[in-house]
N, C-alpha and C positions, 0 to 999 in steps of 0.2 A: 744783842743789842741795835748793832746797826741797823739789822733788819726793821727792826721798831721804826729809826729814825726817817728811813725808805716811804714805809709806804704807809708816813702819813700824809706823804703829799700827792699830790693829785697828778694821772700818766698825764707826759704830755698830750700838744695839742698843735705846736709849731707843727712848721713844713719840715720832715721828715730829711730834706736834703740838705736845709739850712745846718742844724745839729747833723748831720754825719762830718758836713762840709768841715764846721771847727776839733772832731774829734781826727780828724786827715791833718786837719793847720798842728795839730799840735804833733802829731809823731812825723809829719815829715819839717819838723822843726824843735823845739824844745819842749816839755811838759813845763810849765811853769809853778814857781812853791805853794803858790794857790791861784786859784784859778775867781778873778774880780772881773769888776764891767772894766777895770784899767786894758787890759787883757781880749777886750771887744772892741775896740774903740771905736773903728767904723764901722761899728753896729746900730740900728737906735735900740732907748732905751729900753722899748715894753721888748726888743729881741733879746735883749739884754737879760734881761729878766726870766722870763720864757728858759732862754740855755740854761741861766742859771739854776730851774725849777727840774729841769729834767735831766742836768746831772745829779741833781740830790734824789731821783726820781730814781734814778738806775745804779746809787748809790758810791756812785764815781765821784763825789768829793761830797765830806763831810758836813756839819750845819757854818764852819767857817769858811769855809773853800777850801780847806787843804784835799790832795786830789788822794785818794783811794790806794791801798795795795792792786784792786782790782784791773783802775785806771790805769796805771805805770802798768799793768801784764800789757791790755787792750792797745797802748800807746805801744813799747816795747817787742811787741809780740813781730818779730821780724815773719816769720813759716803764715801766711794768709790762711792758709786751713785750720791750724792752731789758734789763732784769732780769729777765726768765724765760731770754733769751739767757744773758746772763752765767752765770744759777746752772746751765742745761744745763752751756755747761761747764767749771765748774767738778765736775758730778755726771759727767758722761762724762772727766775727770782725776783724778778719787780714785780710783773705779772701774775704773782703768783693767786691774784685773787684768779684768774680765767684755765693754767695749765694744774694745780690743784685739785677742782672742782669737780675731774673725773669727764672734762669734757670733751670732747673727740671734736677737734680741726676739722680734719680733712673731711667729715659728714654736718659740720656746727654751721647753722645759719645766721646770716648777718643780724636775723632779732634775735636770735641768743645771745649774740658773745654783745648788741644794744644792752638787752640785759644784765650783766656784768659790769657795764661800765656805766650803769643808773645805778646802779645797787654802791656805784662808789661817790654819787652824787653829779653823779654829769647827766648832762640832759639837748635839747634841742641840737643846731652847729657846733657847739662843743665838744659835747658826744661824738657825731660824727667826726670830724678831727678824729677825736683821741683812736677813734679806728684804723680811721686812715694810717696815722701813725704809728700803730702795730701792727698794720697789715705789712706795713712798709719795712721795721724792723724786724716780722716776723721772715719776712723774705731773703732778708740779708743774712741773717743767722740760718738761715737752712730749715726754719720752720715750715713743714707744707701745713697752708691754710689751702681746703676745697675749695671749688667755687663759689658756695654759697656762702659762704664763712670772708672772703677777701668783701673788701670798704667799697662800696658802687660808687660811693665820693672818688674813687683814684680815678676812674675811667670818665670821669665830667667833666668839661675842659671845654663847655660852651660853644663847642665846635658848631657848626653848619649843617646839618646834616643834605646830601648830596638830594636834589629835586625838589627840598621846600624852599628856596631861595624864590626869591615872585619873580617873575619876566618884569622889562623896563617896561612902562608904559609909554608906547606911542603915538603918534599922529598921526592923522590920513594917510599921509604920506609913503608910512611904511617905512621909514626911512631913519626910525627913531630918533628924532629929533623932537625936543619938549613943543610943550606948548605954546614957544614965545618964538621957534623958528631955529633956536639957538642948537647948536648941535652938542649931545653929550659925549661929558669928558671916558666916563664911564667908573667916574671915583666918587666916592659919595662927597657931598660935602658937610665939613661941622657944621654940626646944627645941632639944637639943644637935646631933642633925641638923643642922637651920638650919646655926646655928651652924660647924658641921665644915667643910659645902659653901663658907659664906664662905672661910674658912683655906684650903682646897683652892682657892682660885678667887685666890687675893690670892698661894698659891703658885706656883701657877702661871704669874703676872706677875713673879716674882720670876727675874731674871738665873740661869745656873748660878754657879759658880765657873768660872775661866782660869788657872791658874799661871802663864800668859806674861803676866799684867795687869802693870803700873807697881805697883810697892812700895803708892801715892797708893789706888789702886781698889781694892786687896785689901784693904787699910782703910779703905776704905769701903762695903765689898761687906760684911766683916766684921759693923763696928759695928749698917748695918743689918738686918744677919741678925740679932746679937741684940736688937736689937729687936722686930723681926716676933716671933721667939719667943718672944720674954717676951711678948708681947700676946699670942699661941696660948697660953700656959700662964695666962693667967689669966683667958681668957674657954673654958677648957673646962668 
């Protein structure tokens, strides 16, 4: 019965490190009698909602936020290997739509996994983030993913590749002085173009709206999106 409530929640797509830090924090302190927003006071409202949804997806809390026995085992288990084994069991159960279909993760492709997530009603950036979260969760659980099954988004950090940076335009004197004759400082000024790039990177990490979300998640999304939009207007 508990499994049915878990499968109704969509796979998590927040940053895996954020989820892992929450689990580690409870392990190093005390597992509350109930997991609610008050135990995550330092996090944004949207992040709190995503974390609660992720905990439900993995069956670590029930619909009332009460920690399940699985959560207690994951928190209380002192042996690292046993804790890893428990996490592996939880991951395989929660992502049963991947593991029970006979797919070989050692040889599967990214597209094959995307098809699995699409069948759960996911698409676009949200789907890719779900895949990235899954890749990290599987890795920590000791589940082997082949090179073609790992999310390509894991290695995309927007870094500038060597050889692609354009040379600074110099004047005829060859000393690197600008058109106005002043020496270049070597530091890019804060321009409208640079600010726009930052806005684009932040928006790229913002999850796509999903009409299938529960009311609380929709409300959190609109609140965070409004704040992000307001910031974007202020930085133009």
